[in-house]
C-alpha positions in Angstrom: 25.8 25.0 14.8 27.1 21.5 15.3 26.0 19.0 12.7 23.6 16.2 13.8 24.8 12.6 14.5 23.9 10.1 11.9 23.7 6.4 11.1 25.1 4.6 8.1 22.8 4.1 5.1 22.1 0.4 5.8 20.8 1.1 9.3 18.7 4.1 8.1 17.2 1.7 5.5 16.2 -0.7 8.3 14.6 2.1 10.4 12.5 3.3 7.5 10.8 0.0 7.4 9.6 0.6 11.0 8.7 4.2 10.6 6.6 3.7 7.5 4.5 0.5 8.1 2.2 -1.1 5.6 -0.7 1.1 4.6 1.2 4.4 4.5 0.5 6.1 1.1 3.4 5.8 -1.3 5.3 3.6 1.2 7.5 2.2 -1.5 9.0 5.6 -2.1 9.7 6.0 1.6 11.4 2.7 2.4 13.5 1.9 -0.6 17.3 2.4 -0.9 16.9 5.8 -2.5 14.9 6.9 0.5 17.7 5.8 2.8 20.3 7.6 0.7 18.2 10.8 0.9 17.9 10.6 4.7 21.6 9.9 5.0 22.7 12.8 2.8 20.4 15.3 4.5 21.7 14.2 7.9 25.2 14.3 6.7 25.1 17.9 5.6 22.8 18.9 8.4 19.7 19.7 6.3 17.2 19.4 9.2 14.3 21.7 9.9 15.3 24.7 11.9 19.0 24.4 11.2 19.0 26.8 8.2 20.6 24.2 6.0 18.9 22.8 2.9 19.6 19.9 0.6 19.3 19.5 -3.2 18.7 16.2 -5.1 22.1 16.6 -6.8 23.8 16.3 -3.4 22.2 12.9 -2.9 23.2 11.4 -6.3 26.7 12.8 -5.9 27.3 11.1 -2.5 29.9 8.3 -2.4 31.0 5.6 0.0 34.4 7.4 0.4 32.7 10.7 1.2 30.3 9.1 3.7 33.3 7.6 5.5 34.5 11.2 6.3 32.7 11.9 9.6 34.1 15.1 11.0 32.1 18.3 10.7 34.7 20.0 8.5 34.5 17.3 5.8 30.7 17.3 6.0 30.4 21.1 5.7 32.8 21.1 2.8 30.7 18.5 1.0 27.5 20.5 1.6 29.1 23.5 0.0 31.2 22.0 -2.9 28.6 19.4 -4.0 26.4 22.2 -5.2 29.0 23.8 -7.5 29.3 23.1 -11.2 32.2 20.8 -12.1 32.2 19.2 -8.7 34.4 16.1 -8.6 33.2 13.5 -6.1 35.4 11.2 -4.1 35.1 7.8 -5.8 32.0 6.3 -7.5 28.7 8.2 -6.9 25.7 6.4 -5.5 23.6 7.3 -8.5 23.9 8.8 -11.9 23.3 12.5 -12.4 20.1 11.8 -14.4 18.6 10.2 -11.3 18.0 13.6 -9.7 14.5 14.1 -11.0 13.4 10.6 -9.8 14.7 11.2 -6.3 13.1 14.7 -6.3 9.7 13.6 -7.7 9.2 10.2 -6.1 11.3 9.9 -3.0 11.1 13.5 -1.7 7.9 14.9 -3.1 5.5 11.9 -3.4 7.0 10.0 -0.5 8.5 12.1 2.2 6.8 15.5 1.8 3.4 13.8 1.3 3.9 12.0 4.6 5.3 15.0 6.5 8.8 13.7 6.8 10.5 16.4 4.7 9.8 20.2 4.7 10.3 22.5 1.7 11.9 25.9 1.9 9.5 28.7 1.2 10.2 31.9 -0.8 12.1 30.2 -3.6 11.0 30.4 -7.2 10.0 27.1 -8.8 12.9 27.3 -11.2 15.5 28.2 -8.6 18.5 25.9 -8.4 19.0 26.6 -4.7 18.7 23.7 -2.3 15.2 23.6 -0.8 14.6 20.4 1.2 15.2 19.4 4.9 14.2 16.6 7.1 11.3 17.4 9.5 13.0 17.8 12.9 11.1 15.0 14.7 11.6 12.7 11.8 15.4 13.4 11.8 15.5 12.5 15.5 14.3 9.0 14.7 17.8 8.3 13.2 19.7 9.2 16.4 22.4 6.4 16.9 21.6 6.5 20.6 18.1 5.0 19.9 17.9 1.2 19.9 15.6 -1.7 20.1 12.1 -1.0 21.5 13.0 2.7 21.9 13.0 3.0 18.1 9.6 1.4 17.8 8.2 3.7 20.5 9.6 6.8 19.0 8.4 5.8 15.6 4.8 5.3 16.9 4.9 8.7 18.5 6.0 10.3 15.3 3.3 8.4 13.3 0.6 9.6 15.6 1.8 13.2 15.4 2.7 13.5 11.7 1.0 10.9 9.5 -2.4 11.9 8.1 -5.6 10.6 9.6 -6.3 8.4 6.5 -2.7 7.1 6.6 -3.1 6.2 10.3 -6.4 4.5 9.6 -4.9 2.4 6.9 -1.9 1.2 9.0 -4.3 0.3 11.9 -6.5 -1.7 9.6 -3.5 -3.6 8.2 -2.1 -4.3 11.6 -5.4 -5.6 12.9 -5.9 -7.8 9.8 -2.4 -9.2 10.2 -3.1 -10.5 13.7 -3.2 -14.3 13.8 -3.2 -17.1 16.3 -1.4 -20.4 16.2 -4.5 -21.8 14.6 -4.6 -19.2 11.8 -6.8 -16.3 10.9 -10.3 -16.3 12.3 -12.9 -15.1 9.9 -16.4 -14.1 11.1 -19.2 -14.6 8.5 -22.2 -12.2 8.2 -24.4 -14.7 10.0 -22.1 -14.9 13.0 -20.4 -18.2 12.2 -16.6 -18.4 12.2 -14.0 -20.3 10.3 -10.2 -20.4 10.5 -7.9 -19.9 7.5 -4.2 -20.6 7.3 -2.0 -17.7 8.1 -0.8 -15.6 5.2 -1.5 -12.5 3.1 -4.3 -14.1 1.0 -6.2 -15.2 4.1 -5.7 -11.7 5.5 -7.4 -10.2 2.4 -10.1 -12.9 2.5 -11.0 -12.0 6.1 -11.3 -8.3 5.1 -13.6 -9.2 2.2 -15.9 -11.3 4.3 -16.0 -9.0 7.3 -15.6 -5.5 5.7 -16.5 -5.6 2.0 -19.6 -7.7 2.4 -21.0 -5.6 5.2 -20.3 -2.3 3.5 -21.5 -3.0 0.0 -24.2 -5.7 0.3 -27.5 -5.0 2.2 -28.0 -8.7 3.0 -24.7 -10.6 2.5 -24.0 -14.3 2.7 -20.9 -16.3 2.0 -21.6 -19.0 -0.7 -18.0 -20.1 -1.2 -14.6 -19.4 0.5 -11.4 -21.1 -0.4 -7.7 -20.5 0.2 -4.4 -21.2 -1.5 -3.9 -24.8 -2.3 -7.5 -25.1 -3.4 -8.6 -25.9 0.2 -12.3 -25.2 0.7 -12.9 -23.3 3.9 -16.7 -23.0 3.5 -19.4 -23.8 1.0 -23.1 -23.3 1.4 -24.8 -26.0 -0.7 -28.2 -25.2 0.7 -28.0 -21.6 -0.3 -26.5 -22.6 -3.7 -29.5 -24.9 -4.3 -31.9 -22.1 -3.5 -30.4 -19.8 -6.1 -29.9 -22.8 -8.6 -26.1 -22.4 -8.7 -24.1 -25.6 -9.0 -20.9 -25.4 -7.0 -18.4 -28.0 -8.1 -14.9 -27.8 -6.5 -13.3 -28.9 -9.7 -14.7 -26.0 -11.6 -12.9 -22.8 -12.3 -14.3 -21.1 -9.2 -13.0 -17.9 -7.7 -11.6 -17.5 -4.2 -14.8 -16.1 -2.7 -18.4 -16.0 -3.9 -20.7 -13.7 -2.0 -24.5 -13.4 -2.4 -26.6 -10.4 -1.7 -30.1 -11.7 -0.8 -31.5 -8.2 -0.9 -34.4 -6.8 1.2 -36.8 -9.6 0.4 -38.9 -7.4 -1.8 -37.5 -8.8 -5.1 -36.8 -12.2 -6.4 -33.4 -11.6 -7.9 -30.1 -11.8 -6.0 -26.7 -10.4 -6.7 -23.8 -12.8 -7.1 -20.4 -11.4 -6.4 -17.3 -13.3 -7.7 -14.1 -12.2 -5.9 -10.5 -13.0 -6.7 -8.0 -12.4 -3.8 -4.7 -11.1 -5.0 -1.7 -11.2 -2.6 0.8 -11.6 -5.5 -1.1 -12.6 -8.7 -4.4 -13.7 -10.2 -6.8 -10.7 -10.7 -10.1 -10.7 -12.5 -8.7 -10.3 -16.1 -10.9 -10.2 -19.2 -10.5 -13.9 -19.7 -11.2 -14.7 -16.0 -14.3 -12.6 -16.0 -15.5 -14.5 -19.1 -15.0 -17.8 -17.4 -16.8 -16.7 -14.2 -19.6 -15.2 -16.3 -20.1 -18.6 -18.0 -20.4 -20.3 -14.6 -23.2 -18.0 -13.6 -25.0 -17.9 -16.9 -25.0 -21.7 -17.1 -26.8 -21.6 -13.8 -29.4 -19.2 -15.2 -28.1 -15.9 -13.9 -28.4 -12.7 -16.0 -25.3 -10.6 -16.4 -27.0 -7.6 -14.7 -27.1 -9.7 -11.5 -23.4 -10.4 -11.4 -20.4 -8.5 -10.1 -16.7 -9.2 -10.4 -14.2 -7.9 -7.8 -10.5 -8.1 -7.4 -9.5 -7.7 -3.7 -6.0 -6.4 -2.7 -4.4 -5.5 0.6 -3.5 -2.0 -0.3 -3.1 0.4 -3.3 0.6 0.9 -2.5 1.3 -2.8 -2.5 3.3 -4.3 -5.4 0.6 -6.8 -6.1 -1.8 -4.0 -7.2 0.9 -2.2 -9.2 1.9 -5.4 -10.9 -1.6 -6.5 -12.0 -3.6 -3.2 -12.4 -3.1 -3.2 -16.2 -4.7 -6.7 -16.4 -7.9 -5.8 -14.6 -11.1 -6.4 -16.7 -13.4 -3.6 -17.7 -16.8 -3.8 -16.0 -15.2 -5.1 -12.9 -14.2 -3.6 -9.5 -11.1 -3.4 -7.4 -11.2 -3.2 -3.6 -8.5 -2.6 -1.0 -8.6 -3.9 2.5 -6.6 -0.9 3.8 -9.4 1.5 2.4 -12.5 -0.6 3.0 -15.0 2.2 2.5 -13.9 2.8 -1.1 -14.4 0.9 -4.4 -12.6 1.3 -7.7 -14.9 1.0 -10.7 -13.5 0.0 -14.1 -16.2 1.2 -16.3 -16.3 -0.1 -19.9 -18.5 1.0 -22.7 -21.2 3.7 -22.3 -22.6 2.8 -19.0 -23.3 5.7 -16.6 -21.3 6.1 -13.4 -23.4 5.1 -10.4 -23.0 4.8 -6.6 -23.8 1.1 -5.8 -23.1 -2.3 -7.1 -26.7 -3.0 -7.9 -27.2 0.2 -9.8 -23.9 0.0 -11.7 -24.3 -3.5 -13.1 
């Protein structure tokens, strides 16, 4: 059987960015250089679903520029066979060290490609077997056909996404695309009362829009926006009348968060819930110190701690901003992700019981 055509590693890397858009679980593992190296090597040796050929991580780490330059089927087949043997001597400097095999197997192949239906695993092999066991899913492999170009790549990628990505992954990508849509005037944010404001284009504004339009509606019975600002300390909206009603003094020179939401409840109780939200596109989560500062703002206004909530809002769990700051998040706070708006991460400190709502939990 003739081996499939293939692209060079750099072009494969570029196509992976299109195939796996923002919101895809473990996207980082699917779009980094190691992912491109994996796809290249599998195509090079013909490890594609249905072809009866399989790849092993060792073949990926042992690939070299000199070997990749040998394009005839004879050289490719020879590499597929010899690269599995003990004592194999590669042509030139290998792309990765031998001890990188486990990382490529566990992260790129298993957590990235297999989880997103881009790679299939050979059945009938023992877990401890050293035989090659991975191959590109056939429709995924077709996305790297050199004959595809321009808009044809984007169309083919969209078809593959609809057929192979999970329902939750598709939902996340749709939400992120929708949130990223902007006009020349910026990002239009619709408040719970129907009023609208425009924010400057950018990832922080994208997250803020999701907080106001999605988080507030989903988690607060009677939400209102008390304060909304954007990068550069620009105040987009402030409701002094509402602040006066709840006896909260809003001073723009104070250490205020990006967003303050108020849950006015159902009218049957006198207390309200005050929700402080930090928007994190790159940095600035609700740390222990930040939570303490926000707590003081509220208690100085007469609020009790049981009527306060502290939330860090991110674009997506797979985004580097979350991975960079998750270790800094304060206990007794929440994390929320625009790409998964129905869910809320609770960082429970002390002996408090796990509960299902903001009011009950705090």
